[in-house]
KEDRENSE-522547 format. One record per residue: residue number from 1; x, y, z of N, C-alpha, C, O in turn. Coordinates in nm, 3 decimals, always signed. Layout:
<recs>
{rec NUM, {X, Y, Z}, {X, Y, Z}, {X, Y, Z}, {X, Y, Z}}
...
</recs>
This chain:
<recs>
{rec 1, {-0.494, -0.922, -0.275}, {-0.398, -1.025, -0.307}, {-0.380, -1.118, -0.188}, {-0.389, -1.075, -0.073}}
{rec 2, {-0.358, -1.240, -0.216}, {-0.335, -1.340, -0.111}, {-0.187, -1.342, -0.075}, {-0.100, -1.330, -0.161}}
{rec 3, {-0.161, -1.356, +0.052}, {-0.023, -1.374, +0.094}, {+0.013, -1.521, +0.084}, {-0.073, -1.604, +0.054}}
{rec 4, {+0.138, -1.554, +0.109}, {+0.182, -1.693, +0.103}, {+0.133, -1.773, +0.223}, {+0.132, -1.896, +0.220}}
{rec 5, {+0.092, -1.704, +0.330}, {+0.046, -1.773, +0.451}, {-0.091, -1.838, +0.428}, {-0.172, -1.787, +0.350}}
{rec 6, {-0.114, -1.949, +0.495}, {-0.244, -2.015, +0.485}, {-0.349, -1.935, +0.562}, {-0.317, -1.866, +0.659}}
{rec 7, {-0.471, -1.945, +0.519}, {-0.579, -1.876, +0.590}, {-0.607, -1.946, +0.720}, {-0.586, -2.066, +0.733}}
{rec 8, {-0.656, -1.870, +0.818}, {-0.686, -1.927, +0.948}, {-0.815, -2.007, +0.948}, {-0.831, -2.096, +1.032}}
{rec 9, {-0.907, -1.979, +0.857}, {-1.035, -2.048, +0.854}, {-1.050, -2.116, +0.718}, {-1.048, -2.050, +0.615}}
{rec 10, {-1.067, -2.245, +0.719}, {-1.072, -2.322, +0.595}, {-1.212, -2.318, +0.537}, {-1.308, -2.349, +0.608}}
{rec 11, {-1.227, -2.280, +0.407}, {-1.360, -2.285, +0.345}, {-1.398, -2.430, +0.313}, {-1.314, -2.519, +0.316}}
{rec 12, {-1.523, -2.451, +0.285}, {-1.572, -2.585, +0.255}, {-1.536, -2.622, +0.111}, {-1.583, -2.558, +0.017}}
{rec 13, {-1.453, -2.725, +0.094}, {-1.413, -2.770, -0.039}, {-1.468, -2.911, -0.065}, {-1.408, -2.989, -0.138}}
{rec 14, {-1.582, -2.942, -0.005}, {-1.638, -3.077, -0.015}, {-1.672, -3.115, -0.159}, {-1.667, -3.233, -0.194}}
{rec 15, {-1.706, -3.018, -0.243}, {-1.744, -3.048, -0.380}, {-1.626, -3.069, -0.473}, {-1.647, -3.105, -0.589}}
{rec 16, {-1.506, -3.048, -0.427}, {-1.388, -3.062, -0.514}, {-1.289, -3.160, -0.450}, {-1.273, -3.163, -0.329}}
{rec 17, {-1.225, -3.237, -0.533}, {-1.123, -3.330, -0.483}, {-0.985, -3.275, -0.516}, {-0.967, -3.207, -0.617}}
{rec 18, {-0.891, -3.306, -0.433}, {-0.752, -3.263, -0.449}, {-0.737, -3.111, -0.460}, {-0.655, -3.063, -0.538}}
{rec 19, {-0.816, -3.036, -0.385}, {-0.808, -2.890, -0.385}, {-0.765, -2.844, -0.248}, {-0.833, -2.868, -0.148}}
{rec 20, {-0.651, -2.778, -0.243}, {-0.602, -2.722, -0.117}, {-0.673, -2.593, -0.085}, {-0.746, -2.538, -0.167}}
{rec 21, {-0.650, -2.544, +0.036}, {-0.721, -2.427, +0.084}, {-0.694, -2.302, -0.001}, {-0.783, -2.219, -0.017}}
{rec 22, {-0.574, -2.288, -0.056}, {-0.542, -2.170, -0.135}, {-0.529, -2.199, -0.284}, {-0.485, -2.112, -0.360}}
{rec 23, {-0.564, -2.317, -0.328}, {-0.546, -2.354, -0.468}, {-0.631, -2.271, -0.564}, {-0.593, -2.253, -0.680}}
{rec 24, {-0.744, -2.220, -0.519}, {-0.830, -2.143, -0.608}, {-0.811, -1.992, -0.592}, {-0.883, -1.914, -0.652}}
{rec 25, {-0.713, -1.952, -0.511}, {-0.681, -1.811, -0.495}, {-0.558, -1.780, -0.577}, {-0.457, -1.849, -0.567}}
{rec 26, {-0.565, -1.677, -0.658}, {-0.453, -1.642, -0.744}, {-0.342, -1.581, -0.661}, {-0.364, -1.487, -0.585}}
{rec 27, {-0.222, -1.636, -0.676}, {-0.106, -1.578, -0.609}, {-0.040, -1.480, -0.705}, {-0.027, -1.508, -0.824}}
{rec 28, {+0.001, -1.364, -0.653}, {+0.064, -1.267, -0.743}, {+0.203, -1.311, -0.785}, {+0.273, -1.378, -0.709}}
{rec 29, {+0.243, -1.273, -0.904}, {+0.382, -1.289, -0.943}, {+0.449, -1.155, -0.914}, {+0.386, -1.050, -0.927}}
{rec 30, {+0.575, -1.157, -0.877}, {+0.645, -1.035, -0.838}, {+0.738, -0.987, -0.947}, {+0.805, -1.067, -1.013}}
{rec 31, {+0.742, -0.857, -0.966}, {+0.834, -0.791, -1.058}, {+0.910, -0.687, -0.977}, {+0.849, -0.606, -0.907}}
{rec 32, {+1.042, -0.689, -0.985}, {+1.123, -0.588, -0.918}, {+1.191, -0.502, -1.022}, {+1.235, -0.552, -1.126}}
{rec 33, {+1.201, -0.373, -0.995}, {+1.263, -0.280, -1.089}, {+1.324, -0.164, -1.012}, {+1.289, -0.138, -0.897}}
{rec 34, {+1.415, -0.096, -1.077}, {+1.482, +0.020, -1.017}, {+1.509, +0.122, -1.126}, {+1.543, +0.085, -1.238}}
{rec 35, {+1.495, +0.250, -1.094}, {+1.524, +0.354, -1.191}, {+1.597, +0.467, -1.120}, {+1.541, +0.533, -1.033}}
{rec 36, {+1.722, +0.488, -1.158}, {+1.800, +0.597, -1.101}, {+1.860, +0.684, -1.212}, {+1.956, +0.758, -1.188}}
{rec 37, {+1.804, +0.676, -1.332}, {+1.860, +0.751, -1.445}, {+1.760, +0.840, -1.518}, {+1.800, +0.921, -1.601}}
{rec 38, {+1.631, +0.827, -1.490}, {+1.530, +0.905, -1.562}, {+1.541, +1.053, -1.524}, {+1.525, +1.088, -1.407}}
{rec 39, {+1.567, +1.138, -1.623}, {+1.574, +1.282, -1.601}, {+1.433, +1.339, -1.620}, {+1.375, +1.326, -1.728}}
{rec 40, {+1.380, +1.402, -1.516}, {+1.242, +1.452, -1.518}, {+1.245, +1.605, -1.534}, {+1.307, +1.676, -1.455}}
{rec 41, {+1.176, +1.652, -1.637}, {+1.168, +1.796, -1.664}, {+1.083, +1.865, -1.558}, {+0.989, +1.806, -1.506}}
{rec 42, {+1.115, +1.991, -1.526}, {+1.035, +2.064, -1.427}, {+0.901, +2.105, -1.486}, {+0.882, +2.104, -1.608}}
{rec 43, {+0.807, +2.142, -1.399}, {+0.680, +2.197, -1.445}, {+0.707, +2.325, -1.523}, {+0.798, +2.398, -1.485}}
{rec 44, {+0.636, +2.356, -1.627}, {+0.513, +2.295, -1.675}, {+0.536, +2.179, -1.771}, {+0.441, +2.129, -1.830}}
{rec 45, {+0.660, +2.135, -1.788}, {+0.689, +2.023, -1.877}, {+0.668, +1.891, -1.804}, {+0.634, +1.888, -1.686}}
{rec 46, {+0.690, +1.781, -1.877}, {+0.675, +1.650, -1.814}, {+0.535, +1.598, -1.828}, {+0.460, +1.651, -1.910}}
{rec 47, {+0.497, +1.501, -1.755}, {+0.573, +1.436, -1.649}, {+0.676, +1.337, -1.704}, {+0.673, +1.303, -1.822}}
{rec 48, {+0.766, +1.292, -1.616}, {+0.858, +1.185, -1.652}, {+0.785, +1.053, -1.649}, {+0.702, +1.030, -1.560}}
{rec 49, {+0.812, +0.967, -1.742}, {+0.737, +0.841, -1.757}, {+0.831, +0.722, -1.744}, {+0.935, +0.716, -1.809}}
{rec 50, {+0.792, +0.624, -1.659}, {+0.869, +0.502, -1.640}, {+0.775, +0.384, -1.666}, {+0.677, +0.367, -1.595}}
{rec 51, {+0.805, +0.304, -1.769}, {+0.726, +0.186, -1.802}, {+0.796, +0.061, -1.750}, {+0.914, +0.040, -1.778}}
{rec 52, {+0.724, -0.021, -1.674}, {+0.777, -0.145, -1.621}, {+0.697, -0.260, -1.683}, {+0.575, -0.266, -1.668}}
{rec 53, {+0.766, -0.349, -1.753}, {+0.699, -0.460, -1.820}, {+0.633, -0.553, -1.719}, {+0.694, -0.592, -1.619}}
{rec 54, {+0.509, -0.589, -1.746}, {+0.435, -0.684, -1.662}, {+0.373, -0.789, -1.754}, {+0.363, -0.766, -1.875}}
{rec 55, {+0.331, -0.903, -1.699}, {+0.268, -1.005, -1.785}, {+0.144, -0.949, -1.856}, {+0.071, -0.867, -1.801}}
{rec 56, {+0.122, -0.995, -1.978}, {+0.012, -0.945, -2.059}, {-0.124, -0.972, -1.996}, {-0.217, -0.892, -2.010}}
{rec 57, {-0.137, -1.085, -1.926}, {-0.266, -1.119, -1.866}, {-0.290, -1.051, -1.731}, {-0.382, -1.090, -1.660}}
{rec 58, {-0.209, -0.953, -1.695}, {-0.224, -0.883, -1.567}, {-0.360, -0.812, -1.559}, {-0.395, -0.734, -1.648}}
{rec 59, {-0.434, -0.840, -1.455}, {-0.562, -0.773, -1.431}, {-0.546, -0.657, -1.333}, {-0.612, -0.554, -1.346}}
{rec 60, {-0.457, -0.675, -1.236}, {-0.435, -0.573, -1.133}, {-0.292, -0.580, -1.086}, {-0.228, -0.684, -1.095}}
{rec 61, {-0.241, -0.468, -1.036}, {-0.109, -0.464, -0.975}, {-0.117, -0.390, -0.843}, {-0.193, -0.294, -0.827}}
{rec 62, {-0.038, -0.438, -0.749}, {-0.015, -0.367, -0.623}, {+0.133, -0.335, -0.621}, {+0.216, -0.426, -0.634}}
{rec 63, {+0.167, -0.209, -0.606}, {+0.307, -0.171, -0.616}, {+0.355, -0.101, -0.489}, {+0.280, -0.031, -0.421}}
{rec 64, {+0.483, -0.123, -0.460}, {+0.551, -0.055, -0.351}, {+0.669, +0.018, -0.412}, {+0.753, -0.043, -0.478}}
{rec 65, {+0.675, +0.147, -0.390}, {+0.785, +0.229, -0.442}, {+0.859, +0.291, -0.325}, {+0.798, +0.343, -0.232}}
{rec 66, {+0.992, +0.285, -0.329}, {+1.075, +0.346, -0.225}, {+1.165, +0.451, -0.285}, {+1.225, +0.430, -0.390}}
{rec 67, {+1.175, +0.564, -0.218}, {+1.268, +0.669, -0.257}, {+1.399, +0.651, -0.183}, {+1.411, +0.560, -0.101}}
{rec 68, {+1.498, +0.737, -0.210}, {+1.629, +0.722, -0.149}, {+1.641, +0.782, -0.009}, {+1.737, +0.752, +0.062}}
{rec 69, {+1.547, +0.864, +0.032}, {+1.558, +0.937, +0.158}, {+1.509, +0.854, +0.276}, {+1.418, +0.773, +0.263}}
{rec 70, {+1.570, +0.876, +0.392}, {+1.519, +0.812, +0.515}, {+1.411, +0.900, +0.574}, {+1.398, +1.017, +0.537}}
{rec 71, {+1.333, +0.844, +0.666}, {+1.217, +0.916, +0.718}, {+1.254, +1.045, +0.790}, {+1.177, +1.141, +0.784}}
{rec 72, {+1.366, +1.051, +0.855}, {+1.425, +1.173, +0.911}, {+1.564, +1.135, +0.959}, {+1.594, +1.016, +0.968}}
{rec 73, {+1.650, +1.230, +0.989}, {+1.787, +1.192, +1.027}, {+1.788, +1.084, +1.135}, {+1.733, +1.103, +1.243}}
{rec 74, {+1.850, +0.972, +1.104}, {+1.851, +0.860, +1.197}, {+1.723, +0.781, +1.196}, {+1.702, +0.696, +1.283}}
{rec 75, {+1.635, +0.808, +1.099}, {+1.505, +0.742, +1.094}, {+1.514, +0.594, +1.063}, {+1.619, +0.546, +1.019}}
{rec 76, {+1.406, +0.522, +1.087}, {+1.408, +0.377, +1.075}, {+1.400, +0.322, +0.934}, {+1.427, +0.203, +0.914}}
{rec 77, {+1.364, +0.400, +0.835}, {+1.347, +0.341, +0.703}, {+1.337, +0.443, +0.593}, {+1.349, +0.564, +0.617}}
{rec 78, {+1.315, +0.394, +0.472}, {+1.302, +0.478, +0.354}, {+1.157, +0.525, +0.338}, {+1.064, +0.455, +0.376}}
{rec 79, {+1.142, +0.643, +0.282}, {+1.008, +0.692, +0.250}, {+0.958, +0.621, +0.125}, {+1.038, +0.571, +0.046}}
{rec 80, {+0.828, +0.618, +0.107}, {+0.776, +0.549, -0.012}, {+0.625, +0.557, -0.022}, {+0.559, +0.636, +0.044}}
{rec 81, {+0.574, +0.470, -0.109}, {+0.431, +0.469, -0.137}, {+0.388, +0.326, -0.172}, {+0.462, +0.252, -0.235}}
{rec 82, {+0.268, +0.290, -0.130}, {+0.208, +0.162, -0.167}, {+0.079, +0.195, -0.241}, {+0.000, +0.278, -0.195}}
{rec 83, {+0.059, +0.132, -0.357}, {-0.059, +0.165, -0.436}, {-0.117, +0.046, -0.509}, {-0.058, -0.062, -0.512}}
{rec 84, {-0.233, +0.068, -0.568}, {-0.301, -0.036, -0.643}, {-0.368, +0.027, -0.765}, {-0.423, +0.136, -0.757}}
{rec 85, {-0.362, -0.046, -0.877}, {-0.438, -0.006, -0.995}, {-0.475, -0.132, -1.072}, {-0.413, -0.237, -1.053}}
{rec 86, {-0.573, -0.121, -1.157}, {-0.615, -0.238, -1.234}, {-0.664, -0.194, -1.371}, {-0.682, -0.075, -1.398}}
{rec 87, {-0.686, -0.293, -1.457}, {-0.742, -0.263, -1.590}, {-0.889, -0.227, -1.579}, {-0.943, -0.162, -1.668}}
{rec 88, {-0.956, -0.268, -1.472}, {-1.098, -0.246, -1.457}, {-1.132, -0.102, -1.418}, {-1.238, -0.051, -1.453}}
{rec 89, {-1.042, -0.036, -1.346}, {-1.066, +0.105, -1.314}, {-0.943, +0.185, -1.350}, {-0.830, +0.136, -1.338}}
{rec 90, {-0.964, +0.307, -1.395}, {-0.855, +0.386, -1.451}, {-0.780, +0.468, -1.347}, {-0.665, +0.506, -1.371}}
{rec 91, {-0.841, +0.498, -1.233}, {-0.776, +0.579, -1.132}, {-0.705, +0.492, -1.029}, {-0.762, +0.394, -0.981}}
{rec 92, {-0.583, +0.527, -0.996}, {-0.507, +0.454, -0.894}, {-0.530, +0.516, -0.757}, {-0.570, +0.632, -0.745}}
{rec 93, {-0.504, +0.435, -0.653}, {-0.508, +0.483, -0.516}, {-0.379, +0.441, -0.447}, {-0.326, +0.334, -0.475}}
{rec 94, {-0.329, +0.524, -0.357}, {-0.203, +0.496, -0.288}, {-0.207, +0.540, -0.143}, {-0.295, +0.615, -0.101}}
{rec 95, {-0.110, +0.491, -0.068}, {-0.082, +0.539, +0.067}, {+0.066, +0.575, +0.069}, {+0.151, +0.492, +0.041}}
{rec 96, {+0.095, +0.699, +0.102}, {+0.232, +0.748, +0.113}, {+0.275, +0.732, +0.258}, {+0.197, +0.763, +0.348}}
{rec 97, {+0.397, +0.685, +0.281}, {+0.441, +0.664, +0.420}, {+0.579, +0.721, +0.443}, {+0.666, +0.719, +0.355}}
{rec 98, {+0.597, +0.773, +0.565}, {+0.723, +0.833, +0.604}, {+0.736, +0.974, +0.550}, {+0.679, +1.008, +0.447}}
{rec 99, {+0.811, +1.055, +0.622}, {+0.837, +1.192, +0.578}, {+0.981, +1.224, +0.612}, {+1.018, +1.219, +0.729}}
{rec 100, {+1.062, +1.258, +0.513}, {+1.202, +1.287, +0.543}, {+1.222, +1.414, +0.624}, {+1.332, +1.438, +0.674}}
{rec 101, {+1.119, +1.495, +0.640}, {+1.133, +1.618, +0.717}, {+1.060, +1.612, +0.851}, {+1.058, +1.710, +0.924}}
{rec 102, {+1.001, +1.499, +0.883}, {+0.924, +1.494, +1.007}, {+0.918, +1.355, +1.065}, {+1.017, +1.282, +1.066}}
{rec 103, {+0.802, +1.319, +1.112}, {+0.781, +1.194, +1.183}, {+0.781, +1.074, +1.091}, {+0.735, +1.082, +0.977}}
{rec 104, {+0.833, +0.962, +1.140}, {+0.827, +0.838, +1.063}, {+0.686, +0.780, +1.064}, {+0.658, +0.687, +0.989}}
{rec 105, {+0.597, +0.835, +1.147}, {+0.459, +0.789, +1.152}, {+0.370, +0.860, +1.052}, {+0.250, +0.834, +1.046}}
{rec 106, {+0.427, +0.950, +0.973}, {+0.350, +1.024, +0.875}, {+0.292, +0.931, +0.769}, {+0.360, +0.839, +0.724}}
{rec 107, {+0.169, +0.954, +0.731}, {+0.106, +0.876, +0.624}, {-0.004, +0.959, +0.561}, {-0.068, +1.040, +0.628}}
{rec 108, {-0.028, +0.938, +0.434}, {-0.134, +1.011, +0.364}, {-0.193, +0.921, +0.258}, {-0.121, +0.846, +0.193}}
{rec 109, {-0.325, +0.928, +0.240}, {-0.395, +0.850, +0.140}, {-0.425, +0.939, +0.021}, {-0.473, +1.052, +0.036}}
{rec 110, {-0.396, +0.887, -0.100}, {-0.421, +0.961, -0.223}, {-0.508, +0.876, -0.314}, {-0.486, +0.755, -0.325}}
{rec 111, {-0.607, +0.936, -0.378}, {-0.691, +0.865, -0.472}, {-0.731, +0.960, -0.584}, {-0.787, +1.066, -0.560}}
{rec 112, {-0.701, +0.919, -0.707}, {-0.741, +1.003, -0.819}, {-0.892, +1.010, -0.830}, {-0.947, +1.114, -0.867}}
{rec 113, {-0.959, +0.902, -0.797}, {-1.106, +0.903, -0.800}, {-1.161, +1.001, -0.697}, {-1.270, +1.055, -0.714}}
{rec 114, {-1.085, +1.023, -0.589}, {-1.127, +1.117, -0.486}, {-1.081, +1.259, -0.512}, {-1.107, +1.348, -0.431}}
{rec 115, {-1.012, +1.281, -0.625}, {-0.973, +1.416, -0.661}, {-0.827, +1.451, -0.637}, {-0.789, +1.566, -0.657}}
{rec 116, {-0.744, +1.356, -0.595}, {-0.603, +1.386, -0.572}, {-0.533, +1.415, -0.704}, {-0.554, +1.344, -0.803}}
{rec 117, {-0.451, +1.519, -0.707}, {-0.375, +1.553, -0.827}, {-0.249, +1.467, -0.838}, {-0.201, +1.442, -0.948}}
{rec 118, {-0.197, +1.423, -0.725}, {-0.076, +1.341, -0.723}, {-0.100, +1.218, -0.638}, {-0.200, +1.211, -0.566}}
{rec 119, {-0.011, +1.121, -0.645}, {-0.030, +0.995, -0.573}, {+0.074, +0.971, -0.464}, {+0.078, +0.862, -0.406}}
{rec 120, {+0.158, +1.070, -0.436}, {+0.256, +1.053, -0.328}, {+0.304, +1.189, -0.282}, {+0.272, +1.292, -0.340}}
{rec 121, {+0.381, +1.185, -0.175}, {+0.454, +1.303, -0.133}, {+0.571, +1.322, -0.229}, {+0.593, +1.236, -0.315}}
{rec 122, {+0.645, +1.431, -0.217}, {+0.752, +1.465, -0.312}, {+0.887, +1.416, -0.259}, {+0.964, +1.493, -0.203}}
{rec 123, {+0.915, +1.285, -0.277}, {+1.041, +1.233, -0.223}, {+1.114, +1.133, -0.313}, {+1.190, +1.050, -0.261}}
{rec 124, {+1.094, +1.137, -0.443}, {+1.161, +1.042, -0.532}, {+1.285, +1.102, -0.598}, {+1.306, +1.087, -0.718}}
{rec 125, {+1.366, +1.170, -0.519}, {+1.495, +1.222, -0.560}, {+1.580, +1.237, -0.434}, {+1.531, +1.214, -0.324}}
{rec 126, {+1.704, +1.276, -0.449}, {+1.793, +1.288, -0.333}, {+1.763, +1.407, -0.244}, {+1.814, +1.416, -0.133}}
{rec 127, {+1.680, +1.499, -0.292}, {+1.644, +1.616, -0.214}, {+1.493, +1.616, -0.194}, {+1.418, +1.598, -0.290}}
{rec 128, {+1.448, +1.637, -0.071}, {+1.305, +1.635, -0.042}, {+1.234, +1.751, -0.111}, {+1.290, +1.859, -0.125}}
{rec 129, {+1.110, +1.728, -0.152}, {+1.024, +1.833, -0.206}, {+1.035, +1.853, -0.355}, {+1.000, +1.960, -0.405}}
{rec 130, {+1.084, +1.752, -0.429}, {+1.104, +1.774, -0.571}, {+1.022, +1.684, -0.663}, {+0.950, +1.736, -0.748}}
{rec 131, {+1.029, +1.551, -0.650}, {+0.959, +1.462, -0.743}, {+0.853, +1.379, -0.671}, {+0.881, +1.316, -0.569}}
{rec 132, {+0.731, +1.381, -0.725}, {+0.619, +1.305, -0.670}, {+0.563, +1.211, -0.776}, {+0.573, +1.239, -0.896}}
{rec 133, {+0.505, +1.100, -0.733}, {+0.432, +1.012, -0.824}, {+0.301, +1.082, -0.860}, {+0.227, +1.124, -0.772}}
{rec 134, {+0.274, +1.096, -0.990}, {+0.151, +1.166, -1.030}, {+0.048, +1.076, -1.097}, {-0.069, +1.112, -1.105}}
{rec 135, {+0.090, +0.957, -1.146}, {-0.007, +0.866, -1.206}, {+0.050, +0.726, -1.212}, {+0.171, +0.708, -1.220}}
{rec 136, {-0.038, +0.627, -1.207}, {-0.001, +0.486, -1.221}, {-0.117, +0.416, -1.289}, {-0.232, +0.427, -1.246}}
{rec 137, {-0.086, +0.343, -1.397}, {-0.192, +0.272, -1.468}, {-0.133, +0.159, -1.551}, {-0.014, +0.159, -1.583}}
{rec 138, {-0.217, +0.063, -1.584}, {-0.178, -0.049, -1.670}, {-0.209, -0.009, -1.814}, {-0.322, +0.030, -1.845}}
{rec 139, {-0.109, -0.020, -1.902}, {-0.123, +0.024, -2.040}, {-0.087, -0.090, -2.134}, {+0.015, -0.156, -2.115}}
{rec 140, {-0.170, -0.114, -2.234}, {-0.139, -0.212, -2.338}, {-0.054, -0.141, -2.441}, {-0.096, -0.041, -2.500}}
{rec 141, {+0.068, -0.194, -2.464}, {+0.161, -0.127, -2.554}, {+0.179, -0.201, -2.686}, {+0.247, -0.150, -2.776}}
{rec 142, {+0.120, -0.317, -2.701}, {+0.131, -0.394, -2.824}, {+0.032, -0.508, -2.821}, {-0.046, -0.520, -2.726}}
{rec 143, {+0.034, -0.593, -2.923}, {-0.063, -0.703, -2.928}, {-0.046, -0.807, -2.818}, {-0.138, -0.882, -2.789}}
{rec 144, {+0.072, -0.812, -2.756}, {+0.093, -0.909, -2.649}, {+0.181, -0.853, -2.537}, {+0.248, -0.928, -2.467}}
{rec 145, {+0.181, -0.720, -2.520}, {+0.263, -0.658, -2.416}, {+0.183, -0.556, -2.335}, {+0.101, -0.483, -2.389}}
{rec 146, {+0.210, -0.554, -2.206}, {+0.151, -0.455, -2.115}, {+0.260, -0.403, -2.023}, {+0.359, -0.471, -1.995}}
{rec 147, {+0.241, -0.281, -1.976}, {+0.334, -0.221, -1.882}, {+0.257, -0.155, -1.769}, {+0.141, -0.116, -1.785}}
{rec 148, {+0.323, -0.143, -1.656}, {+0.274, -0.054, -1.551}, {+0.341, +0.079, -1.579}, {+0.463, +0.092, -1.567}}
{rec 149, {+0.261, +0.178, -1.614}, {+0.316, +0.310, -1.647}, {+0.308, +0.398, -1.523}, {+0.200, +0.426, -1.471}}
{rec 150, {+0.425, +0.441, -1.476}, {+0.435, +0.531, -1.362}, {+0.478, +0.667, -1.414}, {+0.573, +0.678, -1.492}}
{rec 151, {+0.408, +0.772, -1.372}, {+0.443, +0.906, -1.414}, {+0.482, +0.988, -1.292}, {+0.417, +0.981, -1.187}}
{rec 152, {+0.588, +1.066, -1.307}, {+0.643, +1.145, -1.197}, {+0.650, +1.291, -1.237}, {+0.688, +1.325, -1.349}}
{rec 153, {+0.611, +1.380, -1.144}, {+0.614, +1.524, -1.166}, {+0.727, +1.585, -1.085}, {+0.745, +1.554, -0.967}}
{rec 154, {+0.802, +1.673, -1.149}, {+0.916, +1.741, -1.087}, {+0.873, +1.883, -1.048}, {+0.833, +1.962, -1.134}}
{rec 155, {+0.882, +1.915, -0.919}, {+0.842, +2.046, -0.869}, {+0.961, +2.140, -0.851}, {+0.942, +2.254, -0.808}}
{rec 156, {+1.082, +2.095, -0.883}, {+1.201, +2.179, -0.869}, {+1.210, +2.279, -0.984}, {+1.131, +2.272, -1.078}}
{rec 157, {+1.306, +2.370, -0.977}, {+1.323, +2.471, -1.081}, {+1.394, +2.417, -1.204}, {+1.378, +2.472, -1.313}}
{rec 158, {+1.471, +2.309, -1.190}, {+1.543, +2.252, -1.303}, {+1.522, +2.103, -1.311}, {+1.449, +2.045, -1.231}}
{rec 159, {+1.586, +2.040, -1.408}, {+1.576, +1.894, -1.424}, {+1.627, +1.824, -1.299}, {+1.724, +1.867, -1.237}}
{rec 160, {+1.560, +1.713, -1.261}, {+1.604, +1.630, -1.149}, {+1.603, +1.486, -1.195}, {+1.530, +1.449, -1.287}}
{rec 161, {+1.685, +1.403, -1.131}, {+1.694, +1.262, -1.165}, {+1.610, +1.180, -1.069}, {+1.625, +1.191, -0.947}}
{rec 162, {+1.522, +1.098, -1.124}, {+1.438, +1.009, -1.044}, {+1.525, +0.907, -0.972}, {+1.623, +0.856, -1.028}}
{rec 163, {+1.490, +0.876, -0.848}, {+1.558, +0.771, -0.772}, {+1.448, +0.688, -0.706}, {+1.391, +0.729, -0.605}}
{rec 164, {+1.418, +0.571, -0.763}, {+1.304, +0.493, -0.718}, {+1.329, +0.344, -0.734}, {+1.383, +0.300, -0.836}}
{rec 165, {+1.290, +0.267, -0.634}, {+1.293, +0.121, -0.641}, {+1.150, +0.072, -0.631}, {+1.071, +0.124, -0.552}}
{rec 166, {+1.116, -0.029, -0.713}, {+0.978, -0.075, -0.719}, {+0.970, -0.225, -0.699}, {+1.055, -0.300, -0.748}}
{rec 167, {+0.868, -0.268, -0.626}, {+0.830, -0.409, -0.620}, {+0.683, -0.414, -0.654}, {+0.601, -0.345, -0.593}}
{rec 168, {+0.649, -0.498, -0.753}, {+0.514, -0.500, -0.806}, {+0.457, -0.640, -0.794}, {+0.518, -0.736, -0.842}}
{rec 169, {+0.342, -0.653, -0.732}, {+0.269, -0.779, -0.727}, {+0.165, -0.778, -0.837}, {+0.078, -0.691, -0.839}}
{rec 170, {+0.172, -0.874, -0.928}, {+0.083, -0.878, -1.044}, {-0.018, -0.990, -1.026}, {+0.020, -1.105, -1.005}}
{rec 171, {-0.146, -0.958, -1.036}, {-0.252, -1.058, -1.031}, {-0.309, -1.074, -1.171}, {-0.357, -0.977, -1.231}}
{rec 172, {-0.303, -1.195, -1.222}, {-0.351, -1.221, -1.358}, {-0.490, -1.281, -1.355}, {-0.547, -1.310, -1.460}}
</recs>
């Protein structure tokens, strides 16, 4: 995805008139969402499913999810995950960052294509070690609707409530 900043090196646009340096690069549209009410059943049931509406012409999404926990007592930020998925490939890949039980420098890469069973550490609830992101994919739900489907697995002994904030960059 392209950022809003201009590129440092300008490509040759001699064959086109009135074309700026970033005019032919698709800028993502942003979708923000929050879920603090989804009750997720423990294993072997579930997973809990959260659908976030995205534009129908979405080809790919890059998502950032934040949990409620800080990286450790007095830590600098919230734990979370950054990931990408598209309609062209079915497996998502993510990077999990921060650990509420350890260093704020903790990070882990997850890829379903590489054999990962889950896509994040277990931090999408108020207590560490309970809910993890287990799947992310773009799903067509109707003739003109698509959603980013996020699935969460609960590792606790009983039902837990998801606590997650999402920012999604959509490339059409």
